[in-house]
Phi, psi and omega in degrees: 000134182281141176289170178305131182255147175256338174197174185300332176300328178294320182291316181295319178299322182293317177297313179302313180299324178296333180261015174080012180285124179248349183224142176235137173232140186247134171269340175213160185278186172093269188296333181279348184302311177300327181290316180293321179300314177299318178294321181292328182289345179268003174141090170274134180303145173268125187234159175283184180293346177262001178087010180276130177293162186237146177247176178299333178273014187292331187230147170286166176304132183068018173274161179212157180203148173281131179229169178218153169294143180310135179087357181241014182302133178091347177285123185297326183275001181252348185287140176224159173260117175269127184232135175254111182256156178299143182305138173089000183262338181292137181241070184245155171303153183306321179296324178282327176296330179295344178256026180234097183305131177060013178070013183229339184258110183238147179230134178233149174307141180270000180261124183299139181280358177273300185228003176088011179287156178287121176272103183230015180251116177250127176254105189293321184299318182270343183058054180225155177253141184239132171266122183288341184291306187229015175063028175290139177237145192233130178278111183297320186287340187241047175071025179056036175289140176287144176231355175206147178095183184283343179298135182251342180247146174297159171292130180301137179271139172266118180290129185242155172210191176238140177273185185291344179264001181079024177263145177291138180227150173272121185276359180171194178280172172305147180299326183231163177299141179277160179077187183288161181298328186283354177287160179297125182257003183297340183278350181270000000 
C-alpha cells in the first residue's frame, strides 16, 4: 500500500524504490524534479561531517555525533545530533518511535529553539542536551523537551530509518521547523 502522496513524483519514486533503484541521474532539467523530490523523501543517507554514511554500529551506547542528510554536509539548518540511548529508555509517542532505528538511535536538530545557538553538549548521565549560549537543557528521552533555561520548544526530531544496505537514512525533514520561533517559517 502506498503512503499518502503529495505529487506524481512520489508514486514513481515508490515504484523505483520497490525495484531497488537507488540512484537517479538527469541529463536535462525539469521533468525529473518531482521524481527526485519523491525519491529523496524516501531516505537520504545520514552522514557524518566527512560525508561518510553511518550504520547501526556507528556509536557506542550513550555516544553522539553531529550528522547531516547526505548532500547537506555543513548546512547549519540541516545538522542534527545523532544519539544512541540504551534500549527501552526513550519515552516517545509510537509514531515518533517508529522513526528511531532499533529503538536506540534518535536524532534532534542541533539548533536551539531559543536563539539558534548550536546545541552540541550531550550529558550522558542525565541524557540531556545542553545549549552553551543560555543554558537551555533538553530531555533526550522525552522528545528533547526543554526542562531548564529560556527555550520554550523541544528540539525537532529528524525521522530515521535504515536503507536496504543497513545504513541510517533520514526519512524526511525535521518534524517541526528548526531554530527559534522568530526565524522565518515560510520554508516549512
